[in-house]
C-alpha positions as CSV (number, residue, x, y, z in Angstrom):
1,X,123.9,130.2,118.4
2,X,122.9,131.1,121.9
3,X,125.0,133.4,124.1
4,X,126.9,131.8,127.0
5,X,127.5,128.0,126.4
6,X,126.8,126.0,123.3
7,X,127.3,122.3,122.9
8,X,129.2,122.1,126.2
9,X,131.7,124.8,125.4
10,X,132.0,128.5,126.1
11,X,131.0,130.9,123.3
12,X,133.9,133.3,122.8
13,X,133.6,137.0,121.9
14,X,134.7,136.4,118.3
15,X,131.9,133.8,117.9
16,X,129.4,136.4,119.2
17,X,130.6,139.1,116.9
18,X,130.8,136.8,113.8
19,X,127.2,135.6,114.6
20,X,126.0,139.2,114.8
21,X,127.6,140.1,111.5
22,X,126.1,137.1,109.8
23,X,122.7,137.9,111.3
24,X,122.9,141.5,110.0
25,X,123.8,140.1,106.5
26,X,120.8,137.9,106.7
27,X,118.5,140.7,107.7
28,X,119.8,143.0,104.9
29,X,119.5,140.2,102.4
30,X,116.0,139.6,103.5
31,X,115.1,143.3,103.0
32,X,116.8,143.3,99.6
33,X,114.9,140.2,98.7
34,X,111.5,141.7,99.6
35,X,112.2,144.9,97.7
36,X,113.4,142.9,94.7
37,X,110.1,141.2,94.5
38,X,108.3,144.5,94.3
39,X,110.7,146.0,91.8
40,X,110.5,142.9,89.6
41,X,106.7,143.1,89.6
42,X,106.8,146.7,88.6
43,X,109.3,146.0,85.9
44,X,107.3,143.1,84.4
45,X,104.1,145.2,84.5
46,X,105.8,148.0,82.6
47,X,107.3,145.5,80.1
48,X,103.9,144.0,79.5
49,X,102.1,147.3,79.0
50,X,104.7,148.8,76.8
51,X,105.5,145.6,74.9
52,X,109.3,145.6,75.4
53,X,109.7,142.0,74.3
54,X,107.5,142.2,71.2
55,X,109.0,145.5,70.1
56,X,112.5,144.1,70.4
57,X,111.4,141.0,68.3
58,X,109.9,143.3,65.7
59,X,113.0,145.5,65.5
60,X,115.3,142.5,65.3
61,X,113.2,141.1,62.4
62,X,113.4,144.4,60.5
63,X,117.1,144.9,61.1
64,X,118.0,141.4,60.0
65,X,115.7,141.1,57.0
66,X,117.8,143.8,55.3
67,X,117.0,146.9,53.3
68,X,115.3,145.6,50.1
69,X,114.3,142.3,48.4
70,X,116.4,140.9,45.6
71,X,113.6,141.8,43.2
72,X,113.1,145.2,44.8
73,X,109.4,144.6,45.1
74,X,109.1,144.1,48.8
75,X,109.4,146.7,51.6
76,X,111.0,145.3,54.8
77,X,108.7,147.0,57.4
78,X,105.7,145.7,55.5
79,X,107.2,142.2,55.5
80,X,107.7,142.4,59.2
81,X,104.0,143.5,59.6
82,X,103.0,140.6,57.4
83,X,105.1,138.2,59.4
84,X,103.2,139.1,62.6
85,X,99.9,139.0,60.8
86,X,100.5,135.5,59.5
87,X,98.1,132.9,61.1
88,X,101.0,130.9,62.4
89,X,102.2,133.9,64.4
90,X,99.1,136.0,64.9
91,X,97.4,133.2,66.7
92,X,99.9,133.3,69.5
93,X,98.7,136.7,70.6
94,X,96.3,136.4,73.5
95,X,94.9,139.9,73.4
96,X,95.3,143.4,72.1
97,X,98.0,145.5,73.8
98,X,97.2,148.8,75.6
99,X,99.9,150.6,73.8
100,X,99.9,150.7,70.0
101,X,102.2,148.0,68.6
102,X,102.2,145.8,71.7
103,X,99.6,143.3,70.5
104,X,102.4,141.3,68.8
105,X,103.6,138.1,70.5
106,X,106.8,138.5,72.6
107,X,107.9,135.0,71.7
108,X,107.4,132.9,68.6
109,X,108.2,129.1,68.5
110,X,110.8,128.4,65.8
111,X,108.6,126.1,63.7
112,X,105.9,128.8,63.5
113,X,108.5,131.6,62.8
114,X,110.2,129.7,59.9
115,X,106.8,128.8,58.4
116,X,105.5,132.4,58.5
117,X,108.8,133.8,57.3
118,X,109.0,131.6,54.2
119,X,105.3,132.0,53.4
120,X,105.4,135.7,53.6
121,X,108.6,136.0,51.5
122,X,107.2,133.6,48.9
123,X,103.8,135.2,48.5
124,X,105.2,138.1,46.5
125,X,102.9,141.1,45.8
126,X,100.1,139.4,47.7
127,X,102.0,139.3,51.1
128,X,99.8,142.1,52.6
129,X,96.6,140.1,52.0
130,X,95.2,137.4,54.2
131,X,95.9,134.6,51.7
132,X,99.4,133.2,51.9
133,X,101.2,130.9,49.6
134,X,102.4,127.7,51.2
135,X,106.1,127.4,50.4
136,X,109.1,125.2,51.3
137,X,107.4,122.1,50.0
138,X,109.9,121.4,47.2
139,X,113.6,122.1,46.6
140,X,112.7,124.1,43.5
141,X,110.5,126.5,45.5
142,X,113.3,127.2,47.9
143,X,115.8,127.7,45.1
144,X,113.5,130.3,43.6
145,X,112.9,131.9,47.0
146,X,116.6,132.5,47.8
147,X,117.4,133.5,44.2
148,X,114.6,136.0,43.5
149,X,112.4,136.8,46.5
150,X,114.4,136.9,49.8
151,X,115.5,140.4,51.0
152,X,119.3,140.8,51.1
153,X,120.3,140.7,54.8
154,X,121.6,138.6,57.7
155,X,118.4,136.3,57.7
156,X,118.8,135.5,54.0
157,X,122.5,134.7,54.5
158,X,121.9,132.4,57.5
159,X,118.9,130.6,55.9
160,X,120.6,130.3,52.5
161,X,123.7,128.8,54.1
162,X,121.4,126.3,55.9
163,X,119.8,125.4,52.6
164,X,123.1,124.8,50.8
165,X,124.3,122.6,53.7
166,X,121.0,120.6,53.5
167,X,121.9,119.6,49.9
168,X,118.3,119.7,48.7
169,X,116.8,118.0,51.7
170,X,113.8,120.2,52.7
171,X,113.3,118.6,56.1
172,X,116.9,118.9,57.0
173,X,116.8,122.5,56.0
174,X,113.8,123.2,58.2
175,X,115.5,121.6,61.2
176,X,118.6,123.6,60.8
177,X,116.6,126.8,60.2
178,X,114.6,126.3,63.3
179,X,117.7,125.7,65.5
180,X,119.2,128.9,64.0
181,X,116.1,130.8,65.0
182,X,116.1,129.4,68.5
183,X,119.8,130.5,68.9
184,X,118.9,133.9,67.6
185,X,116.1,134.2,70.2
186,X,118.4,133.1,73.0
187,X,120.7,136.0,72.1
188,X,117.8,138.4,71.9
189,X,116.6,137.3,75.3
190,X,120.1,138.1,76.7
191,X,119.8,141.6,75.2
192,X,116.4,142.0,76.7
193,X,117.6,141.0,80.2
194,X,120.4,143.5,80.0
195,X,118.1,146.2,78.9
196,X,115.4,145.7,81.5
197,X,118.1,145.6,84.2
198,X,118.2,149.3,84.0
199,X,114.4,149.5,84.6
200,X,114.8,147.1,87.6
201,X,117.4,149.5,89.0
202,X,115.2,152.5,88.4
203,X,112.2,150.8,90.2
204,X,114.6,149.8,93.0
205,X,115.7,153.4,93.4
206,X,112.0,154.5,93.4
207,X,111.2,152.0,96.2
208,X,114.3,153.0,98.2
209,X,113.3,156.7,98.1
210,X,109.6,156.1,98.8
211,X,110.3,153.7,101.7
212,X,113.5,155.5,102.8
213,X,115.3,152.2,102.6
214,X,118.7,153.4,103.5
215,X,121.0,150.4,103.6
216,X,123.6,151.9,105.8
217,X,121.1,153.2,108.4
218,X,119.2,150.0,108.5
219,X,122.3,147.8,108.9
220,X,123.4,150.1,111.8
221,X,120.0,149.8,113.5
222,X,119.9,146.0,113.1
223,X,123.5,145.6,114.5
224,X,122.6,147.7,117.6
225,X,119.3,146.1,118.2
226,X,119.8,142.3,118.9
227,X,116.1,141.5,119.6
228,X,115.0,143.1,116.3
229,X,117.8,141.4,114.5
230,X,116.8,138.1,115.9
231,X,113.2,138.5,114.8
232,X,114.1,139.4,111.3
233,X,116.7,136.6,111.1
234,X,114.1,134.0,112.2
235,X,111.6,135.3,109.6
236,X,114.2,135.2,106.9
237,X,114.6,131.5,107.5
238,X,111.0,130.9,106.6
239,X,111.4,132.1,103.0
240,X,110.8,129.1,100.8
241,X,110.5,130.5,97.2
242,X,112.9,132.6,95.1
243,X,109.9,134.1,93.3
244,X,107.1,134.7,95.9
245,X,104.0,136.6,95.0
246,X,103.7,140.3,95.7
247,X,101.1,139.6,98.4
248,X,103.5,137.3,100.2
249,X,106.3,139.9,100.0
250,X,103.8,142.5,101.3
251,X,103.1,140.3,104.2
252,X,106.8,140.0,105.0
253,X,107.2,143.8,104.9
254,X,104.1,144.5,106.9
255,X,104.8,142.1,109.7
256,X,108.5,143.0,110.3
257,X,109.4,146.0,112.4
258,X,112.0,147.1,109.9
259,X,113.3,150.7,110.2
260,X,111.7,151.9,107.0
261,X,109.8,155.0,106.0
262,X,110.3,158.7,106.7
263,X,108.9,158.3,110.2
264,X,110.0,154.7,111.0
265,X,113.5,155.2,109.5
266,X,114.6,158.8,110.1
267,X,112.0,161.2,111.4
268,X,113.5,164.2,109.7
269,X,115.5,165.0,106.6
270,X,119.3,164.7,107.2
271,X,121.2,167.7,108.4
272,X,124.7,168.5,107.2
273,X,126.6,167.6,104.0
274,X,128.2,164.5,105.4
275,X,124.9,163.1,106.7
276,X,123.2,163.8,103.5
277,X,125.9,162.1,101.4
278,X,125.8,159.1,103.7
279,X,122.0,158.8,103.3
280,X,122.3,159.2,99.6
281,X,124.9,156.5,99.5
282,X,122.6,154.2,101.5
283,X,119.7,154.8,99.1
284,X,121.9,154.1,96.1
285,X,123.3,150.9,97.7
286,X,119.7,149.7,98.2
287,X,118.8,150.4,94.6
288,X,121.9,148.6,93.4
289,X,121.2,145.6,95.6
290,X,117.5,145.4,94.4
291,X,118.7,145.4,90.8
292,X,120.4,142.0,91.4
293,X,116.9,140.4,91.6
294,X,115.0,138.2,94.1
295,X,116.6,134.9,93.0
296,X,120.1,136.3,93.8
297,X,119.0,137.3,97.3
298,X,117.2,134.0,97.9
299,X,120.4,132.1,97.1
300,X,122.3,134.5,99.4
301,X,119.8,133.9,102.2
302,X,120.2,130.2,101.8
303,X,124.0,130.3,102.0
304,X,124.1,132.7,104.9
305,X,121.6,130.6,106.8
306,X,123.7,127.5,106.3
307,X,126.8,129.5,107.4
308,X,125.2,130.7,110.5
309,X,123.9,127.3,111.7
310,X,127.2,125.6,111.0
311,X,129.2,127.3,113.7
312,X,132.8,126.5,114.8
313,X,133.9,122.9,114.8
314,X,133.7,121.1,118.2
315,X,137.0,120.6,120.1
316,X,138.8,117.4,119.6
317,X,138.5,114.7,122.3
318,X,142.1,113.5,121.8
319,X,144.9,114.8,124.0
320,X,147.9,116.3,122.5
């Protein structure tokens, strides 16, 4: 909205103040969006190198297989290793991981997982060797599997329940077992997202400190500098993707005259306890905002942009 007259009516002081507040919110959301892209890229790189997803999947498998097989002949950690070595699962791994134990796949389709799990359990003393027995072909094999071979644990309880409900129908059992595995992986994905949220916040804090991205100071600068605020608000309207590349985000950050850095933000370290606490709070606010993620700030930018362009309703032409 322009200052002065808009759509044949005067722009009142409250309209101007509201517009400035919304513009500052857009500018801050744009900054948080850019920093979130960098933090997410760092978090995903760390997760790939350290194999967060694959390690969580392996730990889930060991925890839910139980402590020992019904026959006492199988060791659960070895069973987990055999599961990931099975051709149906091992073929999903694109390359060897940099860190030991990260070459396992981070996601296994349910049909592959159930095939590998049943084959490994049924192979008996040969499960550590490349040759696997093909199981789950007949009802008799599955009866024997659950009675003698399967380790006692949550996985056995879930699959054995599915087998009983299938009433001897192997195909029906496979369908139920695969849906159960998909549900379990959905819950595991939720756990993964909550766990990496901490890493996202940590990388956000790192970026905030390195760039001196003090949310309180930057908001103050934007509010008191209308030309700068206008430039950033216009650029924020050009964002078209919730997950841009790091190169695109770098371009945004490079081209905008944002008050960042220890020379572009504050030229010196803060003096006084109150100033230091205010700056610390600003850094923490930035890191907390970055932890919300780029998609969140993309949605916020879209909503704030719509709110800003809507403006007050035009006056009624009818006379009272």
